C-alpha positions in Angstrom: 87.4 158.6 73.7 83.8 159.6 72.7 82.9 156.9 69.4 79.9 154.4 70.6 80.3 151.4 71.1 79.4 149.1 68.8 81.0 146.3 69.2 79.9 143.3 72.3 82.6 142.6 74.6 83.6 140.0 73.9 84.4 141.0 69.6 86.0 144.0 71.3 88.6 142.0 73.3 88.7 139.2 70.3 89.9 142.3 68.2 92.2 144.0 70.0 94.0 141.1 70.7 94.6 140.9 66.8 95.5 144.0 66.3 98.0 144.0 68.7 99.8 140.8 68.0 99.0 142.3 63.7 99.9 146.0 65.4 103.1 148.2 63.8 105.6 149.7 66.6 106.0 153.0 67.3 103.4 154.9 65.4 101.8 157.5 67.1 98.6 160.1 67.6 98.9 162.7 69.9 94.9 164.5 71.9 94.9 167.7 73.0 92.1 169.1 74.8 90.9 173.1 75.2 88.5 175.1 77.1 86.1 177.3 75.3 86.7 181.0 75.8 84.3 184.3 76.2 87.1 185.9 74.1 86.7 189.0 76.4 85.9 187.7 80.3 87.9 184.3 79.2 84.5 182.4 81.1 84.0 179.1 79.3 81.3 179.2 77.3 79.2 176.3 76.0 79.7 176.6 72.5 80.9 173.4 71.1 78.0 172.8 68.8 78.9 175.5 66.6 82.4 175.3 65.9 81.4 171.4 65.1 78.9 172.7 62.7 81.7 175.2 61.5 84.2 172.4 61.0 82.3 170.1 59.0 83.4 169.5 55.8 86.6 170.4 56.2 90.4 169.2 56.8 89.8 169.0 60.8 87.0 167.4 60.8 87.9 163.8 61.2 91.1 165.3 63.8 88.3 166.7 66.1 85.5 165.7 68.7 83.8 166.5 71.3 85.2 166.0 75.0 82.3 165.8 77.8 81.3 169.1 78.3 79.9 171.2 75.9 82.6 174.2 77.6 85.4 171.6 75.5 86.9 170.6 72.3 89.6 167.6 71.4 92.0 168.0 68.3 93.8 165.0 67.6 97.0 164.2 65.1 95.4 161.2 63.9 98.1 158.3 63.4 101.7 159.5 62.2 104.5 157.0 60.7 106.9 159.3 63.0 107.4 161.6 65.3 108.4 164.6 63.1 105.1 164.1 61.4 102.9 164.6 64.9 105.0 167.3 65.5 104.5 169.1 62.1 100.5 168.2 62.5 100.4 169.2 66.6 100.9 172.8 64.5 98.8 172.6 62.2 95.6 171.5 63.7 96.3 174.0 66.1 95.9 176.4 63.7 93.5 175.2 61.9 91.2 175.3 65.5 92.6 178.9 65.9 90.9 180.0 62.8 87.9 178.6 63.0 87.6 179.8 67.2 88.6 183.3 65.6 85.9 183.2 63.0 83.0 182.2 65.8 84.1 185.0 68.1 85.5 182.3 71.0 89.2 182.0 72.6 90.9 178.4 73.8 92.2 177.6 77.5 95.4 175.3 77.3 96.2 174.8 80.9 94.7 171.8 82.9 92.0 173.4 84.6 89.6 176.6 84.4 90.6 179.3 86.9 87.2 179.7 87.8 84.5 179.0 85.9 82.0 176.7 87.9 81.2 173.0 87.0 77.5 174.2 87.8 77.6 175.9 84.6 79.0 173.5 82.7 76.7 171.3 80.4 77.2 167.7 79.1 77.4 167.1 75.3 74.5 165.6 73.6 75.8 161.6 72.6 75.2 158.2 73.7 79.1 157.5 74.7 78.9 160.9 77.5 74.9 160.5 78.1 75.9 156.6 79.5 78.9 157.9 81.4 76.8 161.1 83.0 73.9 158.7 84.2 76.7 156.0 85.6 79.0 158.5 87.3 76.3 161.7 88.2 78.5 164.1 90.6 81.8 162.6 89.2 81.7 163.1 85.9 80.3 167.2 86.5 83.1 167.5 88.0 85.2 166.9 85.7 86.0 170.1 84.0 90.0 169.3 83.0 92.0 169.6 80.8 95.0 166.9 79.3 97.6 166.2 76.7 97.5 161.9 75.7 99.8 160.1 73.5 99.2 157.0 72.0 101.7 154.7 70.6 101.9 152.0 68.3 103.8 148.6 70.0 103.6 145.2 68.3 102.2 142.2 70.1 99.5 142.0 72.9 101.9 140.3 75.9 105.2 143.1 75.2 101.8 146.1 74.8 101.1 144.9 78.5 105.3 144.5 79.6 105.3 148.1 78.2 102.5 149.6 80.0 103.3 147.8 83.1 107.1 149.3 83.1 106.2 152.8 82.1 104.1 153.1 85.8 106.9 154.1 87.2 107.6 157.0 85.3 104.2 158.9 84.9 104.9 160.8 87.8 107.8 162.4 86.0 105.8 162.8 83.2 103.1 165.0 85.5 105.8 167.0 87.0 106.6 168.4 83.7 103.4 168.7 82.5 102.0 170.4 85.3 100.1 173.3 84.0 97.3 173.2 86.7 97.5 175.9 90.3 94.4 177.7 90.0 90.3 176.1 89.7 87.3 177.5 91.3 88.3 180.7 92.2 91.1 178.8 94.2 95.0 179.4 94.6 94.9 175.7 95.2 99.6 175.4 95.0 98.9 172.6 94.1 101.2 172.4 90.1 98.7 169.3 88.7 95.0 170.6 90.0 93.3 168.4 87.5 95.0 165.5 88.4 93.7 165.2 92.2 90.5 167.0 90.5 90.0 163.7 88.0 92.1 160.8 89.2 90.9 161.1 92.7 87.2 161.1 92.3 87.0 158.8 89.0 87.1 154.7 89.5 89.8 152.9 88.2 92.0 156.4 87.6 95.2 156.7 88.4 97.9 154.1 88.4 96.7 151.0 87.2 98.1 147.8 88.6 100.6 146.1 86.6 99.8 142.6 84.5 102.2 140.0 83.5 100.2 138.6 80.7 97.8 139.4 78.1 95.8 137.2 79.0 95.5 138.3 83.1 94.7 141.8 82.1 91.8 140.6 79.3 90.4 138.6 82.7 90.5 141.2 83.9 88.5 143.1 82.2 85.7 139.9 81.5 85.3 140.3 85.0 84.3 143.6 85.1 82.7 143.3 82.4 80.6 140.4 83.8 79.8 141.9 86.5 78.5 145.1 85.7 81.6 147.4 86.9 82.0 148.4 83.2 80.0 148.2 79.8 82.6 149.6 77.5 86.1 149.8 77.5 87.0 153.9 77.6 85.5 153.1 81.2 89.6 152.4 82.5 90.7 155.6 83.2 94.4 154.6 84.2 96.9 157.7 83.9 98.1 155.1 81.1 96.2 151.8 79.3 96.5 150.0 76.1 93.3 151.6 74.7 90.9 148.3 72.9 90.4 150.7 69.8 93.4 151.1 69.1 96.6 148.8 69.3 98.5 151.3 71.7 99.6 152.0 74.4 97.8 155.7 76.0 99.6 157.7 78.3 97.1 159.5 79.9 98.6 161.0 82.8 99.5 165.2 81.3 98.0 168.6 81.7 97.4 170.4 78.4 99.8 172.5 77.8 99.4 176.4 76.9 102.1 176.5 75.2 103.0 174.6 71.5 106.5 174.1 72.2 105.8 172.4 75.3 103.5 170.6 74.1 105.1 169.1 71.6 108.3 168.1 73.7 106.7 166.6 76.5 105.0 164.4 73.3 108.6 163.8 72.1 110.1 162.5 75.6 106.7 160.6 76.0 106.9 158.7 72.7 111.0 158.7 73.2 110.4 156.7 77.2 108.2 154.2 76.0 110.4 153.5 73.1 112.8 152.8 75.0 111.2 150.8 77.7 110.6 148.5 74.5 114.1 148.4 73.5 114.4 147.0 77.7 111.7 145.0 77.5 112.6 142.8 74.0 116.2 142.7 75.5 115.8 141.6 78.7 117.1 144.2 80.8 115.5 144.2 84.6 112.6 147.2 85.0 111.7 147.4 88.0 108.1 146.6 88.7 107.1 149.0 91.7 104.1 148.8 93.1 101.2 150.8 93.3 101.8 152.5 97.0 105.2 154.0 96.1 104.3 155.3 92.6 101.1 157.1 94.0 103.8 158.5 96.9 105.3 159.9 93.3 102.0 160.5 91.9 101.7 163.3 95.5 104.3 165.0 94.6 104.0 165.5 91.2 100.7 166.5 92.2 101.9 168.5 95.1 105.2 170.6 93.8 105.5 169.3 89.7 109.1 170.4 89.0 110.5 172.3 92.1 109.9 169.3 94.6 111.2 165.8 94.9 110.4 162.1 93.9 111.4 159.0 95.7 114.2 157.3 93.3 112.3 153.7 93.2 115.3 152.2 92.2 117.4 152.9 95.5 115.0 152.6 97.6 118.2 151.1 99.8 119.5 154.7 100.3 116.4 155.9 100.6 117.5 158.5 98.2 115.2 161.1 97.1 115.9 163.5 94.2 114.5 166.9 93.3 112.2 166.4 90.3 113.7 167.9 87.5 117.1 166.4 88.1 114.5 163.2 87.7 113.2 164.3 84.3 116.5 165.4 83.4 118.0 162.1 84.1 115.0 160.2 82.5 116.1 161.7 79.2 119.4 160.6 79.7 118.4 157.0 80.2 116.0 157.1 77.4 118.4 159.6 74.7 119.8 156.4 72.5 117.1 155.6 71.2 115.5 159.0 71.2 119.1 159.7 68.5 118.1 156.5 66.1 114.0 158.3 66.0 115.3 161.7 65.3 114.2 163.5 68.1 116.7 163.8 70.2 116.7 167.8 69.9 112.8 167.5 71.0 113.9 166.3 73.6 114.0 169.1 77.0 113.0 170.0 80.0 111.4 173.7 80.3 113.4 175.3 82.8 109.5 176.6 84.7 106.5 174.7 83.6 103.1 176.1 83.2 102.1 175.7 86.7 105.6 177.2 88.1 105.4 180.4 85.8 101.4 180.4 87.2 101.9 180.3 90.3 105.3 183.0 89.7 103.2 185.7 88.5 100.7 184.7 91.6 102.8 185.3 94.2 104.0 188.5 93.0 100.8 189.7 93.1 98.8 188.7 89.5 95.4 188.4 89.5 93.8 184.9 88.7 92.5 187.2 85.3 95.8 188.3 84.4 97.6 185.1 84.9 94.8 183.2 82.7 95.0 186.3 80.2 98.1 185.7 79.8 98.1 181.6 79.0 94.8 182.1 76.5 97.2 184.6 74.9 100.3 183.0 74.4 98.1 179.3 73.5 96.9 181.6 70.3 99.8 183.4 69.5 101.6 180.9 68.6 98.7 178.6 67.2 98.4 180.7 64.7 101.9 181.3 63.9 101.4 177.9 63.1 98.6 178.7 60.7 100.2 181.4 59.1 103.5 181.2 59.4 
Protein backbone atom coordinates (compact mmCIF):
# COMPACT_ATOMS: atom_id res chain seq x y z
CA UNK A 1 0.00 0.00 0.00
CA UNK A 2 1.25 3.47 -0.82
CA UNK A 3 2.51 2.98 -4.40
CA UNK A 4 1.28 5.40 -7.01
CA UNK A 5 -1.38 4.12 -9.37
CA UNK A 6 0.35 4.22 -12.76
CA UNK A 7 -1.76 1.69 -14.69
CA UNK A 8 -5.29 2.20 -15.94
CA UNK A 9 -7.98 0.02 -14.37
CA UNK A 10 -8.20 -2.02 -17.57
CA UNK A 11 -4.44 -2.56 -17.69
CA UNK A 12 -4.29 -3.44 -13.99
CA UNK A 13 -7.03 -6.06 -14.25
CA UNK A 14 -5.52 -7.64 -17.37
CA UNK A 15 -2.02 -7.72 -15.89
CA UNK A 16 -3.25 -9.05 -12.56
CA UNK A 17 -5.08 -11.94 -14.23
CA UNK A 18 -1.94 -12.81 -16.22
CA UNK A 19 0.19 -12.71 -13.07
CA UNK A 20 -2.14 -14.98 -11.13
CA UNK A 21 -2.27 -17.46 -14.01
CA UNK A 22 1.53 -17.58 -14.14
CA UNK A 23 2.05 -17.23 -10.38
CA UNK A 24 3.91 -19.45 -7.95
CA UNK A 25 2.28 -21.23 -5.04
CA UNK A 26 3.11 -20.37 -1.44
CA UNK A 27 5.59 -17.57 -1.82
CA UNK A 28 5.00 -15.10 0.97
CA UNK A 29 5.70 -11.65 2.26
CA UNK A 30 5.00 -10.25 5.72
CA UNK A 31 4.32 -6.56 6.41
CA UNK A 32 4.37 -4.97 9.86
CA UNK A 33 3.28 -1.49 10.92
CA UNK A 34 4.72 0.36 13.93
CA UNK A 35 3.95 3.60 15.74
CA UNK A 36 6.79 6.12 16.09
CA UNK A 37 7.18 7.30 19.66
CA UNK A 38 8.98 9.77 21.85
CA UNK A 39 11.36 7.50 23.81
CA UNK A 40 10.58 9.20 27.13
CA UNK A 41 6.85 9.96 27.03
CA UNK A 42 5.86 7.29 24.45
CA UNK A 43 3.60 9.83 22.75
CA UNK A 44 3.32 9.37 18.98
CA UNK A 45 5.66 11.66 17.03
CA UNK A 46 5.59 12.78 13.38
CA UNK A 47 9.12 11.76 12.38
CA UNK A 48 8.65 9.43 9.40
CA UNK A 49 10.64 11.63 7.03
CA UNK A 50 13.71 11.50 9.30
CA UNK A 51 13.67 7.70 9.27
CA UNK A 52 13.05 7.64 5.52
CA UNK A 53 16.15 9.79 5.02
CA UNK A 54 18.19 7.63 7.41
CA UNK A 55 17.39 4.35 5.62
CA UNK A 56 18.11 5.77 2.15
CA UNK A 57 20.97 3.83 0.60
CA UNK A 58 20.84 1.06 3.23
CA UNK A 59 19.71 -2.57 2.94
CA UNK A 60 16.43 -1.62 4.60
CA UNK A 61 15.40 0.99 2.02
CA UNK A 62 13.57 -1.30 -0.42
CA UNK A 63 11.61 -2.97 2.39
CA UNK A 64 10.65 0.22 4.23
CA UNK A 65 7.62 2.41 3.57
CA UNK A 66 5.41 5.12 4.96
CA UNK A 67 1.86 4.19 5.93
CA UNK A 68 -0.65 7.06 5.99
CA UNK A 69 0.59 9.12 8.94
CA UNK A 70 4.01 10.58 9.73
CA UNK A 71 4.02 8.84 13.10
CA UNK A 72 3.96 5.37 11.50
CA UNK A 73 6.28 3.18 9.44
CA UNK A 74 5.96 -0.15 7.68
CA UNK A 75 8.62 -2.81 7.14
CA UNK A 76 8.37 -5.78 4.79
CA UNK A 77 10.16 -9.06 4.39
CA UNK A 78 9.88 -8.83 0.62
CA UNK A 79 8.92 -11.88 -1.42
CA UNK A 80 10.22 -15.09 0.15
CA UNK A 81 10.21 -18.61 -1.26
CA UNK A 82 9.78 -20.41 2.09
CA UNK A 83 8.47 -19.60 5.54
CA UNK A 84 11.93 -20.13 7.04
CA UNK A 85 13.26 -17.39 4.80
CA UNK A 86 10.39 -15.09 5.72
CA UNK A 87 10.87 -15.73 9.45
CA UNK A 88 14.55 -14.81 9.17
CA UNK A 89 13.69 -11.67 7.20
CA UNK A 90 11.06 -10.69 9.76
CA UNK A 91 13.67 -10.67 12.52
CA UNK A 92 16.24 -9.01 10.27
CA UNK A 93 13.90 -6.16 9.27
CA UNK A 94 12.89 -5.48 12.87
CA UNK A 95 16.54 -5.46 13.83
CA UNK A 96 17.47 -3.08 11.01
CA UNK A 97 14.65 -0.71 11.91
CA UNK A 98 15.48 -0.68 15.60
CA UNK A 99 19.08 0.23 14.84
CA UNK A 100 17.92 3.23 12.81
CA UNK A 101 15.37 4.51 15.32
CA UNK A 102 17.76 4.02 18.24
CA UNK A 103 20.24 6.32 16.52
CA UNK A 104 17.53 8.92 15.94
CA UNK A 105 16.13 8.76 19.46
CA UNK A 106 12.77 7.26 18.46
CA UNK A 107 10.95 4.32 20.04
CA UNK A 108 8.55 1.87 18.36
CA UNK A 109 5.05 0.79 19.36
CA UNK A 110 3.94 -2.64 18.19
CA UNK A 111 0.33 -2.88 19.36
CA UNK A 112 -2.72 -2.42 17.13
CA UNK A 113 -3.54 1.02 18.57
CA UNK A 114 -1.80 3.68 20.61
CA UNK A 115 -3.38 3.93 24.07
CA UNK A 116 -3.69 7.71 24.28
CA UNK A 117 -2.19 9.80 21.44
CA UNK A 118 -4.87 11.79 19.65
CA UNK A 119 -5.52 11.38 15.94
CA UNK A 120 -5.75 15.18 15.80
CA UNK A 121 -2.00 15.41 16.39
CA UNK A 122 -0.97 13.10 13.53
CA UNK A 123 0.00 14.37 10.09
CA UNK A 124 -0.86 12.61 6.81
CA UNK A 125 2.34 11.96 4.83
CA UNK A 126 2.74 13.82 1.56
CA UNK A 127 2.49 11.20 -1.19
CA UNK A 128 0.07 11.12 -4.15
CA UNK A 129 -1.56 7.92 -2.82
CA UNK A 130 -2.28 9.25 0.64
CA UNK A 131 -3.28 12.69 -0.63
CA UNK A 132 -5.92 10.95 -2.79
CA UNK A 133 -7.21 8.91 0.14
CA UNK A 134 -7.22 11.97 2.39
CA UNK A 135 -9.32 13.91 -0.12
CA UNK A 136 -11.63 10.94 -0.62
CA UNK A 137 -12.23 9.86 2.99
CA UNK A 138 -11.37 12.89 5.12
CA UNK A 139 -12.42 12.18 8.74
CA UNK A 140 -12.37 8.42 8.14
CA UNK A 141 -8.72 8.64 7.11
CA UNK A 142 -7.78 10.98 9.93
CA UNK A 143 -9.13 8.64 12.60
CA UNK A 144 -7.23 5.61 11.28
CA UNK A 145 -4.29 5.62 13.67
CA UNK A 146 -4.08 1.82 13.70
CA UNK A 147 -1.33 -0.73 13.15
CA UNK A 148 -1.58 -4.19 11.64
CA UNK A 149 0.26 -7.24 10.39
CA UNK A 150 -0.45 -8.34 6.81
CA UNK A 151 0.62 -11.55 5.10
CA UNK A 152 0.71 -12.07 1.32
CA UNK A 153 0.65 -15.68 0.07
CA UNK A 154 1.21 -16.60 -3.55
CA UNK A 155 -1.52 -18.68 -5.19
CA UNK A 156 -1.22 -19.86 -8.78
CA UNK A 157 -4.35 -19.53 -10.92
CA UNK A 158 -6.87 -16.69 -10.91
CA UNK A 159 -10.00 -18.79 -10.27
CA UNK A 160 -8.11 -20.85 -7.69
CA UNK A 161 -7.00 -17.71 -5.84
CA UNK A 162 -10.60 -16.49 -5.74
CA UNK A 163 -11.72 -19.86 -4.33
CA UNK A 164 -9.01 -19.81 -1.65
CA UNK A 165 -9.84 -16.24 -0.69
CA UNK A 166 -13.56 -16.99 -0.44
CA UNK A 167 -12.99 -20.05 1.77
CA UNK A 168 -10.51 -18.25 4.05
CA UNK A 169 -13.15 -15.69 5.04
CA UNK A 170 -14.62 -18.04 7.64
CA UNK A 171 -11.32 -18.29 9.53
CA UNK A 172 -10.65 -14.57 9.79
CA UNK A 173 -12.24 -14.18 13.26
CA UNK A 174 -10.03 -17.01 14.58
CA UNK A 175 -6.95 -15.17 13.31
CA UNK A 176 -8.09 -11.90 14.85
CA UNK A 177 -8.74 -13.60 18.19
CA UNK A 178 -5.18 -14.95 18.22
CA UNK A 179 -3.66 -11.61 17.20
CA UNK A 180 -5.69 -9.17 19.32
CA UNK A 181 -3.35 -6.60 20.87
CA UNK A 182 -5.30 -3.34 21.13
CA UNK A 183 -7.56 -2.96 24.17
CA UNK A 184 -6.74 0.74 24.69
CA UNK A 185 -7.40 3.78 22.51
CA UNK A 186 -8.05 7.50 23.10
CA UNK A 187 -6.99 7.16 26.74
CA UNK A 188 -9.74 4.63 27.32
CA UNK A 189 -9.76 1.05 28.57
CA UNK A 190 -12.26 -0.08 25.95
CA UNK A 191 -12.73 -3.66 27.23
CA UNK A 192 -12.45 -4.65 23.57
CA UNK A 193 -9.54 -6.91 22.68
CA UNK A 194 -9.12 -5.31 19.25
CA UNK A 195 -10.05 -1.64 19.29
CA UNK A 196 -8.06 -1.43 16.06
CA UNK A 197 -10.57 -3.61 14.23
CA UNK A 198 -13.53 -1.67 15.56
CA UNK A 199 -11.91 1.64 14.58
CA UNK A 200 -10.71 0.59 11.13
CA UNK A 201 -13.16 -1.95 9.75
CA UNK A 202 -16.29 -0.24 11.02
CA UNK A 203 -15.37 3.14 9.54
CA UNK A 204 -13.69 2.48 6.20
CA UNK A 205 -15.80 1.69 3.14
CA UNK A 206 -15.34 -1.71 1.49
CA UNK A 207 -13.84 -3.04 4.69
CA UNK A 208 -14.29 -6.05 6.97
CA UNK A 209 -15.55 -9.39 5.64
CA UNK A 210 -16.01 -9.38 1.83
CA UNK A 211 -18.61 -11.32 -0.09
CA UNK A 212 -17.49 -14.67 -1.53
CA UNK A 213 -16.90 -14.75 -5.27
CA UNK A 214 -17.46 -17.79 -7.47
CA UNK A 215 -14.82 -17.00 -10.09
CA UNK A 216 -12.26 -14.48 -11.28
CA UNK A 217 -14.82 -13.25 -13.83
CA UNK A 218 -17.30 -12.42 -11.05
CA UNK A 219 -14.59 -10.75 -8.96
CA UNK A 220 -13.33 -8.75 -11.93
CA UNK A 221 -16.89 -7.76 -12.84
CA UNK A 222 -17.40 -6.26 -9.39
CA UNK A 223 -14.14 -4.31 -9.64
CA UNK A 224 -15.09 -3.04 -13.08
CA UNK A 225 -18.38 -1.82 -11.66
CA UNK A 226 -16.60 0.06 -8.86
CA UNK A 227 -14.19 1.67 -11.31
CA UNK A 228 -16.92 2.56 -13.80
CA UNK A 229 -19.11 4.20 -11.15
CA UNK A 230 -16.24 6.14 -9.59
CA UNK A 231 -16.60 4.23 -6.33
CA UNK A 232 -12.87 3.59 -6.33
CA UNK A 233 -9.99 4.96 -8.36
CA UNK A 234 -7.31 2.40 -7.45
CA UNK A 235 -7.40 -1.23 -6.40
CA UNK A 236 -5.99 -0.69 -2.90
CA UNK A 237 -9.26 1.10 -2.06
CA UNK A 238 -10.62 -2.36 -1.36
CA UNK A 239 -9.77 -2.36 2.34
CA UNK A 240 -11.27 -5.76 3.10
CA UNK A 241 -9.79 -7.96 5.82
CA UNK A 242 -8.78 -10.38 3.07
CA UNK A 243 -8.33 -9.51 -0.58
CA UNK A 244 -6.64 -10.47 -3.80
CA UNK A 245 -3.82 -8.00 -4.27
CA UNK A 246 -3.87 -6.90 -7.88
CA UNK A 247 -0.28 -5.65 -7.98
CA UNK A 248 1.04 -9.06 -6.88
CA UNK A 249 -0.46 -12.52 -7.51
CA UNK A 250 -1.21 -13.02 -3.81
CA UNK A 251 -3.99 -13.54 -1.33
CA UNK A 252 -3.47 -10.85 1.32
CA UNK A 253 -4.69 -11.54 4.86
CA UNK A 254 -5.18 -8.17 6.59
CA UNK A 255 -7.29 -9.00 9.66
CA UNK A 256 -4.56 -9.10 12.32
CA UNK A 257 -3.46 -6.57 14.91
CA UNK A 258 0.20 -5.62 15.04
CA UNK A 259 2.30 -7.74 17.37
CA UNK A 260 4.64 -6.29 20.01
CA UNK A 261 6.42 -9.64 20.41
CA UNK A 262 8.63 -10.84 17.55
CA UNK A 263 8.02 -14.49 18.44
CA UNK A 264 4.25 -14.01 18.35
CA UNK A 265 4.43 -12.17 15.02
CA UNK A 266 6.35 -15.12 13.62
CA UNK A 267 3.89 -17.70 15.00
CA UNK A 268 0.91 -15.71 13.71
CA UNK A 269 2.40 -15.45 10.21
CA UNK A 270 3.10 -19.19 10.27
CA UNK A 271 -0.52 -19.94 11.12
CA UNK A 272 -1.80 -17.70 8.31
CA UNK A 273 0.62 -19.26 5.84
CA UNK A 274 -0.20 -22.86 6.81
CA UNK A 275 -3.93 -22.14 6.83
CA UNK A 276 -3.81 -20.67 3.33
CA UNK A 277 -1.85 -23.67 2.04
CA UNK A 278 -4.33 -26.04 3.74
CA UNK A 279 -7.30 -24.31 2.13
CA UNK A 280 -5.56 -24.42 -1.26
CA UNK A 281 -5.05 -28.16 -0.77
CA UNK A 282 -8.76 -28.57 -0.02
CA UNK A 283 -9.69 -26.63 -3.16
CA UNK A 284 -7.35 -28.78 -5.27
CA UNK A 285 -8.67 -32.07 -3.88
CA UNK A 286 -12.34 -31.15 -4.02
CA UNK A 287 -12.74 -31.19 -0.25
CA UNK A 288 -15.96 -29.49 0.72
CA UNK A 289 -15.32 -26.20 2.48
CA UNK A 290 -18.43 -24.33 3.54
CA UNK A 291 -18.75 -20.80 2.17
CA UNK A 292 -20.53 -19.08 5.02
CA UNK A 293 -22.58 -15.91 4.62
CA UNK A 294 -21.09 -12.63 5.76
CA UNK A 295 -23.65 -12.20 8.54
CA UNK A 296 -22.41 -15.32 10.35
CA UNK A 297 -18.72 -14.56 9.92
CA UNK A 298 -19.40 -11.00 11.09
CA UNK A 299 -20.96 -12.40 14.29
CA UNK A 300 -17.71 -14.23 15.02
CA UNK A 301 -15.76 -11.15 13.95
CA UNK A 302 -17.53 -9.12 16.65
CA UNK A 303 -16.89 -11.83 19.24
CA UNK A 304 -13.17 -11.75 18.38
CA UNK A 305 -13.10 -7.95 18.58
CA UNK A 306 -14.80 -7.96 21.97
CA UNK A 307 -13.27 -10.97 23.70
CA UNK A 308 -10.27 -12.16 21.67
CA UNK A 309 -9.12 -15.58 22.84
CA UNK A 310 -11.06 -15.32 26.10
CA UNK A 311 -14.52 -15.54 24.54
CA UNK A 312 -16.46 -18.02 22.43
CA UNK A 313 -16.91 -18.41 18.68
CA UNK A 314 -19.83 -19.92 16.83
CA UNK A 315 -18.99 -23.29 15.29
CA UNK A 316 -20.23 -22.45 11.81
CA UNK A 317 -19.69 -26.00 10.59
CA UNK A 318 -22.06 -27.40 13.22
CA UNK A 319 -24.83 -24.83 13.21
CA UNK A 320 -27.56 -27.43 13.54
CA UNK A 321 -26.22 -28.16 17.03
CA UNK A 322 -26.22 -24.46 17.99
CA UNK A 323 -22.64 -25.06 19.10
CA UNK A 324 -20.25 -22.46 20.43
CA UNK A 325 -16.75 -23.20 21.64
CA UNK A 326 -14.00 -21.26 23.41
CA UNK A 327 -12.03 -19.17 20.94
CA UNK A 328 -8.81 -20.73 22.18
CA UNK A 329 -10.20 -24.21 21.49
CA UNK A 330 -11.26 -23.08 18.01
CA UNK A 331 -7.72 -21.81 17.37
CA UNK A 332 -6.18 -25.05 18.61
CA UNK A 333 -8.53 -27.09 16.41
CA UNK A 334 -7.50 -24.89 13.48
CA UNK A 335 -3.85 -25.69 14.17
CA UNK A 336 -4.69 -29.39 14.25
CA UNK A 337 -6.49 -29.11 10.89
CA UNK A 338 -3.59 -27.39 9.13
CA UNK A 339 -0.85 -29.48 10.78
CA UNK A 340 -0.33 -32.08 7.99
CA UNK A 341 0.30 -29.34 5.43
CA UNK A 342 2.41 -27.39 7.92
CA UNK A 343 4.61 -30.45 8.36
CA UNK A 344 5.08 -30.70 4.59
CA UNK A 345 6.08 -27.04 4.51
CA UNK A 346 8.50 -27.50 7.41
CA UNK A 347 6.84 -25.14 9.84
CA UNK A 348 4.82 -27.35 12.18
CA UNK A 349 7.01 -26.27 15.13
CA UNK A 350 6.16 -22.63 14.41
CA UNK A 351 2.44 -23.13 15.10
CA UNK A 352 1.73 -22.02 18.64
CA UNK A 353 -1.35 -20.39 20.14
CA UNK A 354 -0.22 -18.05 22.95
CA UNK A 355 -1.28 -18.87 26.49
CA UNK A 356 -2.31 -15.22 26.68
CA UNK A 357 -2.11 -12.88 23.72
CA UNK A 358 -1.04 -9.23 23.91
CA UNK A 359 -4.57 -7.96 24.60
CA UNK A 360 -5.07 -10.38 27.49
CA UNK A 361 -1.74 -9.44 29.06
CA UNK A 362 -2.48 -5.73 28.85
CA UNK A 363 -6.01 -6.05 30.23
CA UNK A 364 -4.75 -8.22 33.09
CA UNK A 365 -2.19 -5.56 33.96
CA UNK A 366 -4.89 -2.88 33.85
CA UNK A 367 -7.14 -4.88 36.15
CA UNK A 368 -4.19 -5.27 38.52
CA UNK A 369 -3.93 -1.49 38.76
CA UNK A 370 -1.21 -0.58 36.25
CA UNK A 371 -1.63 2.68 34.34
CA UNK A 372 -1.86 2.86 30.56
CA UNK A 373 1.57 4.48 30.49
CA UNK A 374 3.08 1.62 32.51
CA UNK A 375 1.41 -1.04 30.39
CA UNK A 376 2.38 0.53 27.08
CA UNK A 377 5.95 1.09 28.26
CA UNK A 378 6.22 -2.65 28.82
CA UNK A 379 5.03 -3.36 25.26
CA UNK A 380 7.52 -0.86 23.85
CA UNK A 381 10.35 -2.47 25.81
CA UNK A 382 9.40 -5.95 24.58
CA UNK A 383 9.28 -4.75 20.98
CA UNK A 384 12.68 -3.08 21.30
CA UNK A 385 14.52 -5.80 23.17
CA UNK A 386 13.50 -8.65 20.88
CA UNK A 387 14.38 -6.62 17.78
CA UNK A 388 17.69 -5.52 19.33
CA UNK A 389 18.52 -9.14 20.08
CA UNK A 390 17.66 -10.09 16.50
CA UNK A 391 20.06 -7.43 15.25
CA UNK A 392 22.93 -8.23 17.61
CA UNK A 393 22.45 -11.89 18.54
